[in-house]
C-alpha positions in Angstrom: 90.4 75.2 -16.2 88.5 78.0 -17.8 87.6 80.4 -15.0 85.2 83.3 -15.1 84.9 85.8 -12.3 82.2 88.5 -12.3 82.5 91.7 -10.3 80.1 94.7 -10.4 82.4 97.5 -11.4 86.0 98.2 -12.4 86.9 101.9 -12.6 90.0 103.9 -13.0 89.3 105.6 -9.6 89.0 102.3 -7.7 85.5 103.2 -6.5 84.4 99.6 -6.0 87.4 98.9 -3.9 88.0 95.6 -2.3 85.9 93.2 -4.4 87.6 94.3 -7.6 91.1 94.0 -6.0 90.3 90.6 -4.6 88.9 89.3 -7.9 92.0 90.6 -9.8 94.4 89.1 -7.3 92.7 85.7 -7.4 92.6 85.6 -11.2 96.2 86.7 -11.6 97.4 83.8 -9.4 95.1 81.4 -11.3 96.6 82.6 -14.6 100.1 82.1 -13.3 99.2 78.5 -12.6 98.1 78.0 -16.2 94.3 78.5 -16.0 92.4 80.3 -18.7 90.9 83.3 -16.8 88.4 86.1 -17.6 87.0 88.9 -15.6 83.6 90.3 -16.6 82.4 93.6 -15.2 81.0 97.0 -16.0 83.6 99.7 -16.6 83.6 103.3 -15.6 86.3 105.7 -16.8 87.1 109.2 -15.5 84.2 111.4 -16.3 82.9 108.7 -18.7 85.7 109.4 -21.3 88.4 106.8 -20.7 88.2 103.6 -22.7 88.1 100.3 -20.9 91.4 98.4 -20.8 91.7 95.0 -22.4 93.3 93.7 -19.2 93.1 94.4 -15.5 96.6 93.7 -14.4 97.4 90.5 -16.3 93.8 89.4 -16.4 91.8 89.5 -19.7 88.9 91.9 -19.1 85.4 91.8 -20.8 83.4 94.9 -20.0 80.6 97.3 -21.0 80.3 101.0 -20.0 78.5 101.4 -16.7 75.1 103.1 -17.1 72.7 104.1 -14.3 69.4 102.4 -15.2 67.9 102.7 -11.7 68.1 106.1 -9.9 70.1 106.4 -6.7 73.6 106.5 -5.4 76.0 103.6 -5.2 76.3 100.6 -7.6 72.9 99.0 -7.2 71.4 100.6 -10.3 74.4 100.3 -12.6 74.0 98.0 -15.7 74.5 97.8 -19.4 72.1 95.5 -21.4 74.9 94.0 -23.5 76.7 92.8 -20.4 74.0 90.0 -20.4 75.4 88.7 -23.7 79.0 89.0 -22.4 78.0 86.9 -19.3 76.1 84.4 -21.4 79.1 83.9 -23.8 81.8 83.8 -21.1 79.9 81.4 -18.8 79.1 79.0 -21.7 82.8 78.2 -22.0 83.6 78.2 -18.3 84.5 75.2 -16.2 84.0 77.3 -13.0 82.1 80.5 -12.3 82.9 82.8 -9.4 80.5 85.7 -8.6 81.6 88.5 -6.4 78.0 89.3 -5.5 76.3 92.2 -3.8 72.8 93.7 -3.9 73.1 95.2 -7.4 71.9 94.5 -10.9 75.2 93.1 -12.2 75.3 90.5 -9.5 71.6 89.6 -10.1 72.4 89.3 -13.8 75.4 87.1 -13.1 73.4 84.8 -10.8 70.6 84.5 -13.4 72.8 83.7 -16.3 74.8 81.1 -14.3 71.5 79.4 -13.5 70.2 79.6 -17.1 73.5 78.2 -18.3 73.2 75.3 -15.8 76.6 76.2 -14.3 77.7 75.4 -10.8 79.0 78.6 -9.2 80.5 79.9 -6.1 79.7 83.3 -4.6 81.8 85.7 -2.5 79.9 88.6 -0.9 82.7 90.6 0.7 80.4 91.7 3.5 78.0 93.4 1.0 75.0 91.1 1.8 73.7 91.8 5.3 70.1 91.9 6.7 68.2 94.8 5.3 64.6 95.8 5.9 64.1 98.7 3.5 61.4 98.4 0.9 63.9 98.4 -2.0 66.0 95.6 -0.3 62.9 93.5 0.4 61.8 93.7 -3.2 65.3 93.1 -4.6 65.8 90.1 -2.3 62.7 88.3 -3.7 64.8 87.7 -6.8 68.3 87.9 -5.4 68.2 85.6 -2.4 66.7 82.5 -4.0 69.5 82.7 -6.7 72.1 83.2 -4.1 70.9 80.0 -2.3 71.7 78.0 -5.4 75.4 78.6 -5.1 77.6 75.6 -4.5 79.2 77.5 -1.7 79.4 81.1 -0.5 82.8 82.4 0.6 82.9 84.5 3.7 85.7 86.6 5.3 84.8 86.9 8.9 82.6 85.4 11.6 80.4 88.5 11.5 79.9 88.1 7.8 79.0 84.5 8.3 76.3 85.4 10.8 74.9 88.2 8.7 74.8 86.1 5.5 73.3 83.2 7.3 70.5 85.4 8.5 69.8 86.5 5.0 70.0 83.0 3.4 68.2 81.1 6.1 68.4 77.3 6.7 68.3 76.6 2.9 71.4 78.4 2.1 74.6 76.9 0.7 77.7 76.0 2.8 79.5 79.1 4.1 83.2 78.6 3.7 85.8 80.9 5.3 88.3 82.3 2.8 90.7 85.1 3.6 91.9 87.7 1.1 95.4 87.4 -0.2 98.0 89.2 -2.2 101.3 88.6 -3.8 104.4 90.3 -2.5 105.5 93.2 -4.6 108.5 92.6 -6.9 109.6 96.1 -5.9 110.7 95.0 -2.5 110.9 97.8 0.0 111.0 100.5 -2.6 114.6 101.5 -1.9 115.6 104.6 -3.9 112.0 105.8 -4.4 110.6 106.1 -0.9 110.5 109.4 0.7 111.4 109.9 4.4 108.6 112.4 5.2 105.6 111.3 3.1 102.5 110.1 4.9 99.7 108.6 2.9 95.9 108.1 3.2 94.6 106.0 0.3 90.9 105.0 0.6 87.4 106.3 -0.2 86.7 109.7 1.3 83.8 108.3 3.3 82.9 108.8 6.9 83.7 105.1 7.7 87.3 105.7 6.5 87.6 108.8 8.8 89.7 111.0 6.5 89.1 113.9 8.9 91.0 112.0 11.6 93.9 111.8 9.2 93.9 115.6 8.8 93.7 116.1 12.6 96.7 113.6 12.9 98.6 115.6 10.3 98.1 118.9 12.2 99.5 117.3 15.3 102.5 115.6 13.6 103.3 118.8 11.7 103.8 120.7 15.0 106.6 118.3 15.9 107.9 117.5 12.4 107.6 120.5 10.0 109.1 118.5 7.2 106.4 115.9 7.1 104.0 116.0 4.2 100.5 114.4 4.0 98.5 113.3 1.0 95.0 111.9 0.7 94.0 109.9 -2.3 90.6 108.4 -3.1 87.2 108.9 -4.6 85.1 111.3 -2.7 82.0 109.7 -1.1 80.9 112.7 0.9 83.8 113.6 3.1 85.9 115.8 0.8 84.2 119.1 1.7 84.7 118.5 5.4 88.3 117.5 4.8 89.0 120.7 2.9 87.3 122.8 5.6 89.4 121.1 8.3 92.6 121.6 6.4 91.8 125.4 6.2 90.7 125.6 9.8 94.0 124.0 11.0 96.1 126.2 8.7 97.9 123.3 7.1 97.1 123.8 3.5 100.8 123.9 2.6 101.5 120.4 4.0 98.2 118.5 3.5 96.9 117.9 0.0 94.2 115.9 -1.8 95.4 114.1 -4.9 92.1 112.7 -6.2 91.4 109.1 -7.0 94.0 106.8 -8.4 93.9 103.7 -10.5 95.4 100.5 -9.2 98.9 100.9 -10.7 99.1 104.5 -9.5 98.0 103.5 -6.1 100.7 100.9 -5.8 103.2 103.6 -6.9 101.9 105.9 -4.1 102.5 103.2 -1.5 106.1 102.8 -2.7 106.8 106.5 -2.4 105.3 106.8 1.1 107.2 106.5 4.4 104.0 105.6 6.3 100.5 104.5 5.3 97.7 105.5 7.7 94.2 104.0 7.6 92.1 105.6 10.4 88.9 103.6 9.5 86.9 101.7 12.1 85.1 98.4 12.0 86.9 97.4 8.8 86.6 93.6 8.5 89.5 93.0 6.2 91.2 96.2 4.9 92.8 95.4 1.5 94.6 98.8 1.4 96.5 97.7 4.5 97.6 94.5 2.8 98.5 96.3 -0.3 100.7 98.7 1.6 102.4 95.8 3.5 103.0 94.0 0.2 104.8 97.1 -1.1 106.9 97.3 2.0 105.2 100.4 3.5 104.9 100.7 7.3 101.3 100.9 8.4 99.4 102.7 11.1 95.8 101.5 11.6 93.1 101.1 14.3 92.5 98.2 16.6 88.9 97.6 15.3 89.9 96.2 11.9 89.8 92.5 11.4 93.5 91.9 10.9 94.8 94.3 13.5 95.5 91.7 16.2 97.5 89.5 13.8 99.6 92.5 12.6 100.2 93.7 16.1 101.4 90.3 17.2 103.8 90.1 14.3 104.9 93.8 14.9 103.9 94.4 11.3 101.9 97.5 12.0 101.4 100.1 14.7 97.9 99.5 16.0 96.1 102.4 17.7 92.8 103.3 19.3 92.1 105.5 16.2 92.2 108.8 18.0 94.1 111.6 16.2 96.5 111.8 19.1 97.3 108.1 19.0 97.6 108.1 15.2 100.0 111.1 15.5 102.1 109.4 18.1 102.5 106.3 15.9 103.3 108.3 12.8 105.7 110.5 14.6 107.6 107.5 15.9 107.9 106.0 12.4 109.0 109.2 10.8 111.7 109.7 13.4 113.1 106.2 13.3 114.2 104.8 9.9 115.3 101.5 11.6 111.8 101.0 13.0 110.4 101.6 9.6 112.7 99.1 8.1 111.9 96.4 10.7 108.2 97.0 10.2 108.5 96.8 6.4 110.2 93.4 6.7 107.6 92.2 9.2 104.8 93.3 7.0 106.1 91.5 4.0 106.6 88.3 6.1 103.0 88.6 7.2 101.8 88.8 3.6 104.0 85.8 2.7 103.1 83.6 5.6 99.5 84.6 6.5 97.9 86.6 3.7 99.5 84.9 0.7 97.4 84.6 -2.5 99.0 81.2 -3.0 97.2 79.7 0.0 93.9 81.3 -1.1 94.1 80.0 -4.6 95.1 76.5 -3.4 91.7 76.4 -1.7 89.9 77.9 -4.6 91.3 75.3 -7.0 90.0 72.6 -4.7 86.6 74.2 -4.6 86.4 74.8 -8.3 87.2 71.1 -9.0 84.8 69.8 -6.4 81.3 68.6 -7.4 78.1 68.8 -5.4 78.1 65.0 -4.8 81.5 65.2 -3.2 80.6 67.9 -0.6 
């Protein structure tokens, strides 16, 4: 099959996060099965200078530079007029179209072109489409929601997303089908020979929801007991970096805690492989892809009990799950740094969890069935 996926933004700092990673993982597995795949998206390089790659991982990539055509923060107003031509051309040859859709101009363009091309399409909203009552959202939804209702199916990740999306789409919406995210196990195994014994990693957007300040507070506590431990934060700043830097200075730990900026995907994977522990302090995270990426690279994980996969990981002893307080995070990280055997057991359990529960193979099995389905067979 010729498969086209559309996502809003690919960037070398990973700013759009989960949807881009999910689309790339799905397409890489589809390509490995012999399908002809294409990813269409806007591209944003560092400071607007880096050229777009021809591939994202192993996936052919069609892109245009991201331009802000509507003022405001976030991705809603990003677009490039020639992306419409790219979408038209790519979808014309497609047997199946998969739109990773949010409330933004690229998603609206993808939905519109798919309808004009007469293509059946599926959508996956990644929790980005929830009830909104702002004037901008109401105006946008007059165009966006009727198009979203024309999808063959909409893929949802959690029960909460199902409820929120159902409230937006109403009774005339398409079937809502549960589909987890999935990853391949890393070929690098547990990273033997490259992994440090004292490196603790935060890799996520520096946004209040991700709670990077809690990581810094945890680092200060761990450092008192383990002076050799070193802590690095990576990720695009979305408002929290000034507070993080102030807190590092206030705690007097500037020599052991550093900010390394944003990383592209390959550099992020390398950072996981070098870390002894990955910590994600975020709360109410429905399906944290960075946790899965760390597990796939064999990196022990510390996370909070409010994320959507915490219970599964705790049951499998594949992560240390905490209440998210700096003290609980510090206790978990301290245990892992002090016990190489525990780190090894958790790394093995984490990779088993990826293989048995969060495997991209099972995800794409279901996607292939959906792509081959026809409306009359639903």
